[in-house]
N, C-alpha and C positions, 0 to 999 in steps of 0.2 A: 416054204415059208420057215419051220424050225430048222432046214436043211440048210437055207438061209443065216438064220439067227449059228448054228453050229459053225459055220462054215467063218462066220467076222470074228464070231469069239476067239476061234482058233488064228487068226489071225493077228489082235489084241493081244493074245496073250504071248504069240510067239515075238511079234515087236517087243512087247515087256523086257521079254527077255533077252531079245536081244542087246536090248538098251543097257539092261544092269550089266549083262556081261562085260560090253566096249569103256562102263564107268567104270567096272571090277578093274580090268585090264590098266583102266588110264590112272588109276589110284594106286594100282601093283608099279606102273611106269614112276611116278611123280615120289612113291614112297620107297626106290631102289635106284632115282637119281636122287634125292636127300642121301641118300646112307651112301652115298659115293660107290654104287653097286654100279649101275650105268649112267653111259654119258646118252642114251638116247631118251629125251622125253616132249619130243612134241606134242605139239599143240595142251602142255600141261598150266596147269595156272600156280605161278610157283611166283605170282606177286607181291613184292616186301620181304622178299627170302631174305637173307643173306649166303651169299656164298665168295664173299672176301677171301681169296687170297686163295683161289678152287683149280683147281688144276683142269684145265674142261676142251681141252684140245682137242680137235675132233669132234666136237659136242652137238649132238642134233636137238635144236633147240625151235626147229619152225613152227610159225605160229604159237609160240608158247606167250603166256600172258604172265613179262617180268615188271609188269610194271610197278617202280618202285624198291627192287631187285637189287642189291649193293653184289656188284664184279671186281671192288674195288683191287688191283693189281692182281686178280685172276687171268690165265692163261687161257683164252680162248682165237688160239692161234687153230684156225680154219676149220672153225665154227659154223655150223649153219644159221643161223636166226633169222632169215629171211621171212619177213612176215610177222615178224616176232611183237608185242606190242612192250617199248622199251620206257612210257612215259616217265620222265622223273627217274631215271633209274642211275645210278652211279657207278658210270665205267672207270672213272680216272684211272692213271695211271694203268690200265688193264693191258693186254697183250690182244690185239685182235687182229694181227697180219694175216693178212689172207681170205678172214672171212667171209661170211655170206650176210649181209645185210639187206638184201636187196626188197625194198619197198618196207623196210624195217619201220618205226613209228619211234623214234626216238628225245619229241618232243619234250625239251626243259629237260634232257639228260645231260648227265655230267660225262664230260670224255680230257680229262684236265692232263694234260703229255698223258695220254696214251697214246699204242703205237698201231696204227690201223696203216700201213704202209700196206700196198694192193690187198686192202679190202675194197667190197664191190657193195658200195651203199646206193646204187640205179635206185633213184624210186624213191628214196628214202626222207621224213619227215623228219627235220632236226630245228624247228619252228623255237625260238629262242634258247636251243640247247648251249650249252655253258665246257667249248670245244679249245681255250685257250694254251696255244704252246703243245695240241697236238698234231701227231706224225700223220700226212698221208700222200707218203708219197708214193706215186704213180698207181695212187686209189682210186676209183672209176665212181663217183659219184653226178651222173647224166640224169637229169631232171629231178636230179633232190630239189629238195623245199628246205634252204640253210636262210628264211626270211627270220629278222630278229636274233639271228645266231652270235657270240662270240666267236670268232676265231684268231682273235688277237696273236701276233706270234705263230701262227699255223705252220708248220712245212709242208708244202703242196707240190715240190715239186716232179711236173712231170703227169699230175693228177689234171682227170677227166672228167669235166663239169659241163659241160656242154646243155644249152638249156637247162642247166640250174635257177634255182629263182633264190637269187641274194641282198635283196633287198633294204634296207636297215640293218643288213647286218656286221660286225666289226673287222677286220681283214687288217689293223694298224697292224705294221711291222710282219705282216704274210712273206712268207717269199713262197712263191709260182714261176718259176724259171720251166718256162716252156708249157704252162700249162696249158689244156685247151678249155677256154671258155668260148666258146662258139655260143655265140644268141642264149647267153647271160643275158637276165633282167636283174640289173643290180643300182636301184634308184635309192638316193639319199641314203647310200652305204658308206661306210669310213673305211679309206684304203691310204690313209696317209702312210707316207715311209716304207708302204707298201711295196718288194722286188716283184716285178714280173718280165724280169728279161727275158724275149722272146716268144714272150705268152702268145696266144692268142683271141683276139678279144673280137676278131670278126663275127657283127651282126649285133656284137652286145646294145643292150642298152643302159646306158652310165646314168642318167640325167641327174641333176643335185648330187652329186658322188661326192667324194671329198679326197684328191687324188693328191692331197699338197706333198712334195720332195721325193712324192710316192718315183720310181725307175720302170719305165717304160722301154728303154732303151732295144730295138730292133724286135719291140713286138708287131702283132697284124694286126690294125686296127682298121682296117676296110670293111664300112658302111656304121662303123658305131658310133652310138650315140653319146657325146659329151655334155649335150646343151646343159647349163645354168651348172655345170663341173667346177668342182676347183682345182686347179692343176697348176699353182702356184710352186714353183721350182722343182715341178716333176721335168723327168728330163723321159725328152722324147727322141734323143740319136737314133738315126736311121732305122724309127719305127712307121712303117708301111701306114699311109695316112691318106687312101686315096680312099674317095668318100665317106669320108670321118666326117661327120657334124660336132661344131662346136661353138653352135650358134650361142650366145651370151654368156661363154664358158669365160670364166678368168685364167688365163694362160700362163706360161711356165715365164715369161717374160714381166707377167704381173696390170696385161692388155687385156683389157673384153675385147673378145671375140664378134666383131660384130654379126 
């Protein structure tokens, strides 16, 4: 019995020492990062911290708590923020080119005029994010949740948003030339005057959405569902409409599709 108690006590003591050591290392990593002495702080709690205009190119902030943090005009090129929590963070005008945001949480985040070309946002959560005039050229947003996001005037040429959710989002004046929008769900979405020439919308669910004066010329609309959508003055020249559903939609010529 005594031997068992000693053994248990030893295990508890070793575990406590290991936890204390890990905590100390995490604290040291955080302090070094804040002081600008290190670019590595995975899993750190940096919530609410101001990192405005910091050079964080190539930084490792994977899994970090960055909720409410300020990265205004910061350089995060090639940084790893996979799985990080950026809820409500300020990334306005930040350089995010080539950064990894896979499965990151950016709900309510500010990304106005951020440059996120070639960044990977696969599976990221942008619910209610403010992304006006963001640059997402060649970016990956496959499976991302962009519900209620504001993407007014976003530049998304050649971006991939396969299986993404954009319901009730605002993409007014957005540019999505040749974008991969296969199987997206975008119900009650605003796409007025959006430029989507050559985009692939095959299998997309676009019910009740507003495409007023949108340019869908040469787009692939195979099997897309535009039921009860608003397509007045939209351009469908040379669009592939094989199996496209327009039930109840207001068509470009101001007639209602049966």
